[in-house]
N, C-alpha and C positions, 0 to 999 in steps of 0.2 A: 280793776275798774275799766269799763268799756268806754272808749273814746267817743265823743259826741260827733255825729255826722255834720259835716260842714254844709251850710246852705248854699245853693247854687250861685247866689250872687256874691258870695264871699271872695274877695280878690286874693290872688296868690301873692305872697310877699316876696319881693326880690331882696338880695343882700343890701341894697341901698335903703329899701323900706325898713328892714330890721335896724340898720345903723342909725337912721335919723330918729326912729321911735325910741331906741334906748338912750340916745343922746338927749332927747327931750325929757325922758324919765329921769335921767341923771340931773338935769337942770332943776326939775321939780323937787327932787330929793335934796339938792343943795339949798334951795330956797326954804324948804321945811326944816332943815337941820342946822342951817348956818347960825341961828339964834341960840340954839341949845348946845351945840357941840363944845364951845369953849367952857361953858358952865360944867358940863359932864366931865371934861378933862381935868378941871381944877377941883371940883367938889366931889364928884362920884365917878371915879375912874372905871369902876366895874360897869356902871350903866353905859359909859362910852363904848366899851368893847361889846357889850350886849347889843347896843344899837348897830354897830358895824356888822356883827355876825348875822343878826336878823335881817339887816338890809341886803347883805350878800345873798342870803337865802331867798329873800323876796325876788331879787333879780333872777335867780336860778329858776324859781317857780314860774315866773312870768313867761319864760320861754315855752311853757306848755299851756298857755292861756287859750289857745284855739282847740286843743285836744280835749281839755276838761275846763271849759270856761267858768262854770259856777264854782266848783271846788277851788280852783286857783284864785278866782277873784275874792272869795271869802277868806281863804287862807292868807293871802298876801295882806289883806286889810286887817286881819286879826293880828298878824305879826307887826304891821305898821303901827299898832297901838303902843308898841314899846321901841319903835325904831323910826327916827326921822329919815334915815337913809332909805328905808323901805317905802316912803311915801310915793316916790316916782313909779316904781314897778306896780305898786298897789293901784295907783291911778290908771296906769296903762291897762292893767287887767280888768279894772272896773269899766273903763270905756269900751274895751273889747267885748265884754259881756253885754253892755248896753246896746251895741250895734244889732244884737239879735232881737231886741224890743219885745221881750217877754215880761209882762207886767208883774207876774208873781215873783220871778227872780229879781226884778228891779226893786220891788218893795223890800225884799229881804236884804238885798245888798245895800240899799240906801240906809237902812237902820244900822247895819254893820259898819258902814263907812262913817256915819255920824258918831257912833259910840267909840270907834277906833280913834277918830280925831280928838274927841273930847278926852279920852283916856290918856292919849299921848301928852296933851297939854297939862294934864293934872299930875302925871307921875314925874315930870321933869323938875330939876332943881329950880327954885325961885319961880314957881308956877304963877301965872298972872292972876290978879285978884278979880278982874272983871269977868265973871263966868258967863254973863249974858252976851257980852261982845264976842267972846270966843265961840260960843254956841251959834250965834248969828253968822259969823264968818264961815264956820265949818258947814253949816246948813246951806249957805249960798254956794260954797265950793262944791258940795255934794250934788246939789241940784244942777249946777252948771256942768259938772263933769258927766253926769248921766245923760243930761239933755244933749250935750255935744256928741256922745256916743250914739244916741238914738238918731240924731241928724245924719251922722256918717252912715249908719246902717240903712236909713231910708234913701239916702242919695245913691248908695251902692246898688240897692235893689232897683231903683228907678233906672239907673244907667244900664244895669244888666237886662232889665225888661226891654228897654229900647233896642239894645244890641241884639237881643234874642228875636224881637219882632222883625228887625231888619234882616237878620240871617234867615229867618223863616220865609220872609217875603222873597228874598233873593232865591232861596231854594225852590219855593213854589213856582216862581217865575221861570227859573231854569227848567223845571219839570214840565211846566205848561208849554214852554217853547219847544222842548224836545218832543213832547207828545204831538204838538202841532206839526212839527217837521216830519215826524214819522207818519202821521195821518196823511199829510200832503203827498209824501213820497208814495205811500200805498195807493192813494187815490189816482195819482198820475200813472203809476204802474198799471192799475186796472184799466184806465182809459187807453193807455198805449196798447195793452194786450187786446182789449175788446175791439178797438177800432182797427188796428193794423193786422192782427193775426189772420183774420179772414181774408183780407186782400193779399197779403204776402203768401198765404197758402195757395191761393188761386194762381198767383204768378209762378210759384214753385212747381205746381202740378203741370201747368202748360209748358213750362220750360223742360220739365222732365219728360213729357210726352214727345217733344221735339227731338230729344236726345235718342229716343228709341225708334222713332219713325224715320226709315230711310226710303220710303216709297212716296213721299210727298213731292208734289210739283212745286215749281217756283211760286206760283200764285198761292198755293196752299201754305207754303212757308211764310209768305208775306202776310197772309191772313192771320196765321197763328202768332206771328211776331206782333201784328197790330193788336191782337187781343192781349198779349203780354204787356205791350206798351200802355194800353188803356187801363189795365189793372194797376200797373206801376204808377200811372198818373193819378188814379183814384187814391192809391195808398199815400202818394205825396200830398195830395189835397187834404186827405183826412189827417195826415201828420201835422200839417199846418193848423188844422182845426184843434188837434189835441193840445197843441201849445197854448191854445186859448183857455185851457183849464187852469193855467197858472194865473196868479193874481196880478193885477196892475200894480206896479211899484209905487205909483203916485197916489192912487185912490184907495188901494187895498181891496177893491171890489173884484169879484171874479169876472174874467173876460168871457165873451161869448165863445162857445166851443161847439163841437158836434154833439148834439144831444138828441138822439133818435127817440121816438115815442112808439106807442102801439100802432099808430097809423103807418109806420115805416116797416112793420113786420111783413106785410104782403109784398112790398118791394124787395125785401131781403130774400124771401122765398123765390120770387120771380127771377132775381139775379142768379140764385143758385141753380135754378133749372136751366137758365140760359148758358150756364157754364158746364152743363152736362150731368148735373146731379138729378137723381130721381127722388123727388120730394112729394110726399102726400101730406097736405096741410089741411087741417080741419079746425074750426073754431066754433065754440058754443057760447061765446060771451054775448051778453045782451047788447043789441045794436042801439037801443035808446038811452043807454048809459055810457057816456064817454069814459074811457079808462084814464085815470089820472096820469099826468106826465111822468111822475117819478116811478110809479108802478109799471107803466108801459115801457119805460127805458130799461128797467131791470128785466122784464120779460123779453125784450128785444135782445139784450146781451146774452141771456140764457140760450135762446134759440140760435143766435149767431155762433156761440161757442159749440153748441151741439152740431151744427152744420159743418163748422170748421173741423172738428174732430172726426166726423164721419167722412169728410172728403179726404182727410189725411190717412185714416186707418182702415176705411172700408170703401174705397172708391168704386163706383159703379153699382153699389147696393142701394136699395130703397130706404130712404129715411122718412119716418113717420113723425109728424109734429102735430100735437093736439093741445088746444087751449080750451079751458072750461072754467066756469065760476060765475059768481054773482057779487054785487057790492057787499052783501052780508057775509058770504063764504070766502071771499078772496079769489085769487086767480091761480088756477092749477096749470102748470106747464109740464108737458111730457114729451120727450124726444127719445125715439127708439131707432136703433139701427143695428144690423148684424155686426158681430165682432169680425175684425179683419183676420186673415190667415197669415199675412206676412207683415213684417215691420216696415213702416214707411221710411223713406230716405229724407223726408221733409223734417227739418229740425223743429223742435218745440221746446218751449221753456219749462213746461210741466207745471206752470203756475196759473194757467187759465182757470181751471176748476177751483183752485184755492182762492183766487181773486173773486170769482163769481160767488163762492160760498160766503166770503166776507161781505160782498156787496148785498147779497140777499139777507144776511143777518143784520146788517146795518139798516135795512128797510123793514126789519121786523119779521122777515120770512125765514125760509130754510131752503136748502138745496142738498140733494144727495145724488150720488151716482153709484151704480152697481152693475154687475154682470148677471143677467137673468137667463141662464142657460147659454145659448149662443147669441144672445142679444145684449147690447149695451144699452142701459137705461139711464137717462138724465131726467130727474124728477124734481121740480121745484114748486114751492108755494109762496105767493107774494100777497100780502094784504092789499085789499082794494084801495083803501085810503091810508096813506102812510103819515 
């Protein structure tokens, strides 16, 4: 016989739980048998020993009431028809089955319990004459016993449901918090890279040029140092702005931070030219349709990353930047520059393009980079309205 699967709300019994349950069953057996035991001993000694043997068997069977609830409940109650000592374990098994609240099984068990109680009263020496009173008492006890088991089962399921809901809520809250932290870290990392990488690369290139130029006059050295200082100051200013990406601890609202738009692209290209880069910039975006701030910000970051990479890996080469698109078709961004022949000494995180790809995908667009012969191509598409 295959054991019945336990419902999820069924509590696991501890040694103390077993102890008090069997102690209660023994009390019930004593109450049921105390009236008939002396009569059996004096009038029908065989019936006394049958009662004891069947009672012990009922106690043994009741230990398996959770594995086979219906067979054990029926068997113990059938044996209790000839054993007052078996009344306790029979009651324990019946209550255990009732906690499952299956009406078909409860109906069968109620009939078995009632017939068992009536049979026990009738087979004992000096059986009572009032058949109706005994039937009423047995019926009331059966109803109360099964009702109590149903109440216990309902309460267990309710408590399990509440605990499960709390556990799920805590788990979901922890997951949401972790996702929020991961998203915030990724967002701050993108802002840090997008804002600072360009400035720091310019500082590194100018400082590297000073290390190799030994023909500069004092005035030229001061001029170059002033350029480095200006770039460092810009980087420091933008770093303070990046910190504004973090949320206010009191209000929870985002603080103001550096948020460039499409209107800042021309200034970005101009600044790159002032620092010695050859940049060919063309745009075919409609002038009568302002580019949304979110889309323009992503376009700005893509061009900024393209110029930064070109400055690091292909200094002195011409960088071609082209923008095109319409509100219906979206914005197409293309940055092309020759591949460098030597590795740069300027350190890089290697995460700029990864962060930009994530940024573009979060905006509903896409970004790809590839080598087209001897040219490096950075190609992105951003929807006009995000």
